Structures are given as structure tokens and as C-alpha cells.
ROLOSE-46459 format. One record per residue (C-alpha): x, y, z; residue in three letters. Coordinates in Angstrom, 1 decimal, m for minus. Example, Ala and Ser with C-alpha at 12.3 -4.5 7.8 and 13.67 -1.06 7.14 Angstrom:
<marlos>
px  py  pz  rest
12.3  m4.5  7.8  ALA
13.7  m1.1  7.1  SER
</marlos>
This chain:
<marlos>
px  py  pz  rest
m107.9  m130.5  m14.3  MET
m104.9  m128.6  m12.9  HIS
m101.4  m129.0  m14.2  HIS
m98.4  m127.6  m12.2  ALA
m95.1  m126.4  m13.6  ALA
m91.9  m127.8  m12.2  ASP
m90.9  m124.3  m11.1  TRP
m90.2  m122.7  m7.7  THR
m88.7  m119.4  m6.7  LEU
m85.3  m121.1  m6.7  ALA
m85.7  m121.3  m10.5  ASP
m86.1  m117.5  m10.9  LEU
m83.4  m116.6  m13.4  THR
m81.2  m113.5  m13.7  ASP
m83.3  m110.5  m14.8  GLN
m80.5  m108.1  m15.4  THR
m81.4  m105.8  m18.3  GLY
m85.1  m106.2  m17.9  ARG
m87.4  m103.4  m16.7  THR
m90.5  m104.1  m14.7  PHE
m93.4  m101.8  m13.8  VAL
m95.0  m103.0  m10.6  VAL
m98.2  m101.3  m9.4  THR
m98.9  m101.2  m5.7  GLY
m95.2  m101.9  m5.0  ALA
m95.1  m100.2  m1.6  SER
m97.0  m102.9  0.3  SER
m98.0  m106.6  0.4  GLY
m97.6  m108.6  m2.8  LEU
m96.1  m105.6  m4.7  GLY
m93.3  m105.3  m2.2  THR
m92.6  m109.0  m2.3  ALA
m92.6  m109.1  m6.1  ILE
m90.2  m106.1  m6.1  THR
m87.9  m107.7  m3.6  ARG
m87.5  m110.9  m5.6  HIS
m87.0  m109.1  m8.9  LEU
m84.4  m106.7  m7.3  ALA
m82.6  m109.7  m5.9  ALA
m82.2  m111.1  m9.4  HIS
m81.0  m108.0  m11.1  GLY
m84.2  m106.6  m12.5  GLY
m84.9  m102.9  m12.7  ARG
m88.2  m102.1  m11.0  VAL
m90.3  m99.0  m11.5  ILE
m92.3  m98.9  m8.3  MET
m95.7  m97.4  m9.2  ALA
m97.2  m96.2  m5.9  VAL
m99.9  m94.0  m4.6  ARG
m98.0  m92.8  m1.5  ASP
m94.5  m91.8  m2.7  THR
m93.2  m91.3  0.8  ALA
m94.2  m94.8  1.8  LYS
m92.8  m96.1  m1.4  GLY
m89.4  m94.4  m0.8  ALA
m89.3  m95.9  2.7  HIS
m89.9  m99.4  1.2  VAL
m87.4  m98.8  m1.6  ARG
m84.7  m97.8  1.0  ASP
m85.4  m101.0  3.0  GLN
m85.1  m103.1  m0.2  LEU
m81.8  m101.4  m1.2  ILE
m80.5  m102.1  2.3  ALA
m81.2  m105.8  1.6  GLU
m79.9  m105.7  m1.9  HIS
m77.4  m102.8  m2.4  PRO
m77.2  m103.3  m6.1  ALA
m80.9  m103.0  m6.6  ALA
m82.2  m100.6  m9.2  GLU
m85.4  m99.3  m7.9  LEU
m87.3  m96.2  m8.9  GLU
m90.4  m94.6  m7.3  ILE
m93.0  m93.0  m9.5  ARG
m96.5  m91.7  m8.5  HIS
m99.5  m93.6  m9.7  LEU
m103.0  m93.6  m8.2  ASP
m105.1  m96.1  m10.1  LEU
m108.3  m94.5  m9.0  LEU
m107.2  m91.2  m10.5  ASP
m106.9  m91.6  m14.3  LEU
m105.1  m88.2  m14.6  ASP
m102.2  m89.8  m12.7  THR
m102.3  m92.9  m14.8  VAL
m101.9  m90.7  m17.9  HIS
m99.1  m88.7  m16.3  ALA
m97.3  m91.8  m15.3  PHE
m97.4  m93.2  m18.8  ALA
m96.4  m89.9  m20.3  GLU
m93.4  m89.7  m18.1  GLY
m92.2  m93.1  m19.3  LEU
m92.9  m92.2  m22.9  ARG
m91.1  m88.8  m22.6  ALA
m88.0  m90.6  m21.3  GLU
m88.3  m93.4  m23.9  ALA
m88.3  m96.0  m21.2  VAL
m88.6  m99.6  m22.6  SER
m90.8  m101.8  m20.4  VAL
m90.3  m105.5  m20.5  ASP
m93.0  m106.5  m18.0  ALA
m96.1  m104.7  m16.6  LEU
m97.3  m106.3  m13.4  ILE
m100.9  m105.1  m12.7  ASN
m100.9  m105.8  m9.0  ASN
m102.1  m102.8  m7.1  GLY
m105.6  m102.8  m5.7  GLY
m108.0  m102.2  m2.9  ILE
m110.5  m104.5  m1.3  GLY
m113.5  m104.7  1.0  ASN
m114.0  m100.9  1.3  VAL
m117.3  m98.9  1.8  PRO
m119.0  m97.8  m1.4  ARG
m117.5  m94.7  m3.0  ARG
m117.2  m93.6  m6.6  LEU
m114.3  m92.6  m8.8  SER
m114.3  m89.2  m10.5  PRO
m115.8  m91.1  m13.5  GLN
m118.7  m92.4  m11.4  GLY
m117.4  m96.0  m11.1  VAL
m117.4  m98.0  m7.9  GLU
m114.0  m97.6  m6.4  SER
m112.8  m101.2  m6.2  GLN
m113.7  m101.8  m9.8  LEU
m112.2  m98.4  m10.8  ALA
m109.0  m99.1  m9.0  THR
m108.5  m102.8  m9.6  ASN
m109.7  m102.9  m13.2  HIS
m110.1  m99.5  m14.9  LEU
m106.9  m98.0  m13.8  GLY
m105.0  m101.0  m15.0  HIS
m107.0  m101.1  m18.3  PHE
m105.9  m97.5  m19.0  ALA
m102.3  m98.1  m17.9  LEU
m101.9  m101.2  m20.0  THR
m103.3  m99.4  m23.1  GLY
m101.0  m96.5  m22.6  LEU
m97.9  m98.7  m22.1  LEU
m98.4  m101.1  m25.0  LEU
m96.0  m99.2  m27.2  ASP
m93.4  m99.2  m24.5  ARG
m93.9  m102.9  m24.0  LEU
m93.8  m103.7  m27.7  SER
m90.1  m102.8  m27.7  ALA
m89.3  m104.9  m24.7  GLY
m87.5  m108.2  m24.2  HIS
m90.0  m111.1  m23.9  HIS
m92.7  m108.4  m23.2  PRO
m95.5  m109.4  m20.9  VAL
m98.5  m108.0  m19.1  VAL
m99.3  m109.9  m15.9  VAL
m102.7  m109.2  m14.3  THR
m103.0  m110.3  m10.7  VAL
m106.4  m112.0  m10.2  GLY
m108.0  m113.9  m7.4  SER
m109.9  m117.2  m7.1  ALA
m112.7  m115.1  m5.7  LEU
m113.6  m114.2  m9.4  TYR
m115.6  m117.3  m9.3  ARG
m118.3  m115.7  m7.1  ILE
m118.2  m112.4  m8.9  GLY
m121.1  m111.1  m11.0  ARG
m120.5  m108.3  m13.4  LEU
m123.0  m106.1  m15.2  ASP
m121.1  m103.7  m17.6  PRO
m124.1  m101.4  m17.5  ASP
m123.9  m101.0  m13.7  ASP
m120.3  m100.2  m12.9  LEU
m121.4  m97.8  m10.2  ALA
m122.9  m100.7  m8.2  ALA
m126.1  m98.8  m7.8  GLU
m128.3  m101.9  m7.6  ARG
m127.1  m103.2  m4.2  GLY
m123.6  m103.1  m2.7  TYR
m121.5  m105.2  m0.4  SER
m117.7  m104.8  0.0  PRO
m117.0  m108.5  m0.5  GLY
m119.2  m108.8  m3.6  ARG
m117.7  m105.6  m5.1  ALA
m114.2  m107.0  m4.6  TYR
m115.1  m110.3  m6.3  ALA
m116.7  m108.3  m9.2  ARG
m113.4  m106.4  m9.7  SER
m111.5  m109.7  m9.8  LYS
m113.8  m111.1  m12.4  LEU
m113.2  m107.9  m14.4  ALA
m109.4  m108.6  m14.1  ASN
m109.8  m112.1  m15.4  VAL
m112.1  m110.9  m18.3  LEU
m109.6  m108.2  m19.2  PHE
m106.5  m110.4  m19.1  ALA
m108.2  m113.0  m21.4  LEU
m109.6  m110.4  m23.8  GLU
m106.2  m108.7  m24.0  LEU
m104.6  m112.0  m24.8  ASP
m107.1  m112.6  m27.6  ARG
m106.5  m109.2  m29.1  ARG
m102.7  m109.3  m28.8  LEU
m102.6  m112.7  m30.6  ARG
m104.9  m111.5  m33.3  ALA
m102.7  m108.4  m33.8  ALA
m99.6  m110.5  m34.0  GLY
m98.1  m108.5  m31.2  SER
m94.9  m109.7  m29.3  PRO
m96.6  m108.7  m26.0  VAL
m98.2  m111.5  m24.1  ARG
m101.1  m111.2  m21.5  SER
m101.0  m113.6  m18.6  LEU
m103.2  m114.0  m15.5  LEU
m101.9  m115.2  m12.1  ALA
m103.1  m115.2  m8.5  HIS
m101.4  m115.8  m5.2  PRO
m104.1  m117.8  m3.5  GLY
m104.9  m117.1  0.2  MET
m102.2  m114.8  1.3  THR
m101.1  m112.9  4.4  LYS
m101.7  m109.4  3.3  THR
m103.6  m106.4  4.8  ASP
m106.0  m106.1  1.9  LEU
m109.0  m106.7  4.1  ASP
m108.0  m104.1  6.8  ARG
m111.1  m102.1  5.9  ASP
m113.5  m105.1  5.8  ALA
m116.3  m105.4  8.4  PRO
m115.1  m106.8  11.8  PRO
m116.8  m110.2  11.2  LEU
m115.2  m110.6  7.8  ASP
m111.8  m109.7  9.2  ARG
m112.2  m112.2  12.1  ALA
m113.2  m115.0  9.6  VAL
m110.2  m114.1  7.5  GLY
m107.8  m114.2  10.4  MET
m109.1  m117.6  11.5  LEU
m108.7  m119.0  8.0  MET
m105.3  m117.4  7.7  GLY
m103.9  m119.2  10.7  LEU
m103.9  m122.4  8.7  VAL
m104.4  m121.7  5.0  MET
m102.7  m118.4  4.1  ARG
m99.2  m118.5  2.6  ARG
m96.5  m116.1  3.5  PRO
m96.4  m113.3  1.0  ILE
m92.8  m114.0  m0.2  ASP
m94.0  m117.5  m1.2  GLU
m97.4  m116.5  m2.5  ALA
m95.9  m114.4  m5.3  VAL
m94.5  m117.6  m6.9  THR
m97.1  m117.8  m9.7  PRO
m96.9  m114.1  m10.4  ILE
m93.1  m114.1  m10.8  LEU
m93.3  m117.2  m12.9  TYR
m95.8  m115.5  m15.3  ALA
m93.6  m112.3  m15.4  ALA
m90.3  m114.0  m16.1  THR
m90.8  m117.4  m17.8  GLU
m91.4  m117.1  m21.6  PRO
m93.0  m120.6  m21.6  ALA
m95.7  m119.6  m19.1  ALA
m99.1  m120.2  m20.8  PRO
m101.6  m117.6  m21.6  THR
m105.4  m118.2  m21.4  GLY
m105.1  m119.9  m17.9  ARG
m105.4  m118.7  m14.4  HIS
m102.0  m119.5  m12.9  ILE
m102.3  m120.1  m9.2  GLY
m100.1  m121.5  m6.4  PRO
m101.6  m124.9  m6.1  GLY
m103.5  m126.3  m3.1  GLY
m102.9  m125.2  0.5  PRO
m100.6  m127.0  3.0  PHE
m97.9  m127.5  0.3  ARG
m95.2  m125.3  m1.2  PRO
m96.4  m123.0  m3.9  ALA
m95.9  m124.1  m7.5  ARG
m97.3  m122.4  m10.6  PRO
m100.6  m124.3  m11.3  THR
m102.6  m123.9  m14.4  PHE
m106.3  m123.7  m13.4  GLU
m109.2  m124.3  m15.7  ARG
m111.3  m121.1  m15.9  LEU
m115.0  m121.1  m14.9  SER
m118.0  m119.3  m16.3  SER
m118.6  m116.3  m16.7  PRO
m114.8  m115.6  m17.1  ALA
m114.9  m117.6  m20.3  THR
m117.8  m115.5  m21.8  ASP
m116.2  m113.6  m24.8  PRO
m119.3  m111.5  m25.2  GLY
m119.1  m110.3  m21.6  LEU
m115.4  m109.6  m22.1  ALA
m116.0  m107.5  m25.2  ARG
m118.8  m105.5  m23.4  ARG
m116.5  m104.8  m20.5  LEU
m113.7  m103.8  m22.9  TRP
m116.0  m101.4  m24.7  SER
m117.4  m99.8  m21.5  ARG
m113.8  m99.5  m20.2  SER
m112.8  m97.6  m23.3  GLU
m115.7  m95.3  m23.1  ALA
m115.1  m94.5  m19.4  ILE
m111.4  m94.1  m19.5  THR
m111.2  m92.4  m22.9  GLY
m108.3  m94.8  m23.6  GLU
m108.5  m96.8  m26.8  ARG
m105.6  m99.3  m27.0  PRO
m104.3  m99.7  m30.6  TRP
m105.5  m103.3  m30.4  LEU
m109.1  m102.2  m30.5  ALA
m108.8  m100.5  m33.8  ARG
</marlos>
């Protein structure tokens, strides 16, 4: 059963005094998230792979909202060295982070491997965020209503994940690899929630997704997949500025629930945060622990929660 919160973007409260880190902030959902937060007084650290593109987007947003406090910092989720450098920069400056929005990602790309030998969609969408979250937990612990929001996708339902084959050596398709990375996002967010609560941490882990959205994430998909997506998008995809509703709800509302996949509700109606029941294998704690352990081993990052 799905339950919807009586909340819309019009209910987004003043975020003055809060600092948000938004990965992938220079395009798509990340830009829309940043726009809404900036319009409501939030300070946003825009974590981007292409800093020139990020600066262009920042300037556009400041033109819309002259009082916006937006900062560009380099982060390539596929390159764990930049993840460590990003976190070290915040730590050196004693930046207190109130919300980390793990939004950045790639999708439907040809098979390639990260420097650690992991398939690139899984490495970018999951491992980069796993390492970043662990490195920023101390920054978050000092925050105001601190929260980690991992951006998922309903496609996790068709994902299949083998923690012993993160290189996708036993068969590869771009679509299946993307679904696998989204299943990893769900497993990570739920396991992080369990560990945070067990540790008595003030940080909360939430999981939200935008539903079908008008982004360019499938720009590298095979032509047939792009064509199908375009046809479906004509009637079912929400505008980006509306699709971010559940993500912003999760990032700004202290009452937003953990342990649920917060979506936008059904198509053909305005987006409202909707609490979706999770399906297997996302609810398999054994699989989540195996993924966590493999993620620690590959990234070299052991969040204090694991000890």
C-alpha cells in the first residue's frame, strides 16, 4: 500500500542556515534540486564533475535568485581520489553539512570499468556515493536535522546484484547495469539507516526517487531504447522541477520516514511524496551487508558505523 504525504513544493520551508551538498548539481535533477534550495535560502555546495559547466549553471541560478549562496567544488564519483579530495576540503575548512543529497549518476552507457575494476554505472552511482557518505558522516553529525538522501529509481525492482561480480563480467547490458546500480542505491540507503539507528546517530538516511522524469540520463542509450523512452516521455514523464518533489521533501522535512522508497505518486497527477512498499531483493539484509562489505573493501573507506 502507498501512503502520500500532504506536501507539495509550495510547502518547502525557509532553509536559511542549512548547508546542502548536492552531487551532480550541474544538470538535470541536481540543477532543479539546487534551484529550489537556493530559492529558499539554502547554501548549496554543488559537487560536479565539470566545474566549467557547473559555474555556468551556478551563474544562471544566481541570475534567477541573486541572494543564492552557491559554491562549485570538483567531484567525479567514478574517481575515488576526487571523492577523498572533496571530503578533505570540507573537513579542512570545518564545513558543517546538514544534508547530503546523493543524486549524481550515469545511465545506459557501454561497459567500462573504474580504476578499481568495477562496472562504471555501479561505481559511479553507488560506490562513489558510499565513499562520500562515509567520509562526510562526521561533518553531518554536527548538522541541523542532518540527513543523507540517496536518489533511487523504481527500476531497482528489475535489478539483480551479485556482490561477487561487480565488474559485470557475466553478461552486460546498459539497461540491466543501470537497474543493478539503482538496486545498490536502495540496499545502501536502507543498510545505512539500520546502522545509523543502531549507533544512535542524529543522522538519518532516506531514500527517494523522482519517477519518470524528463532528463538526459539516457542520452547514451541504444537508439531503440531512446526512442521508446521518448514515446513514453510524451505522456508519462514529469517536468524536472516537479519531479524533485519527493527528494526535496526527504531532504528538508524532519518527519519524512526512513525505511521507505519515497516516490512522486502515480503519473497524470501532481507529484506528492508517496511512501512505497519496498520489494525483494531490496529488503534482503544479508545482501545489503554483503554489498556493504564489498564496498568497504573496494573503496578502502570504512565508515565509523561499521566498527
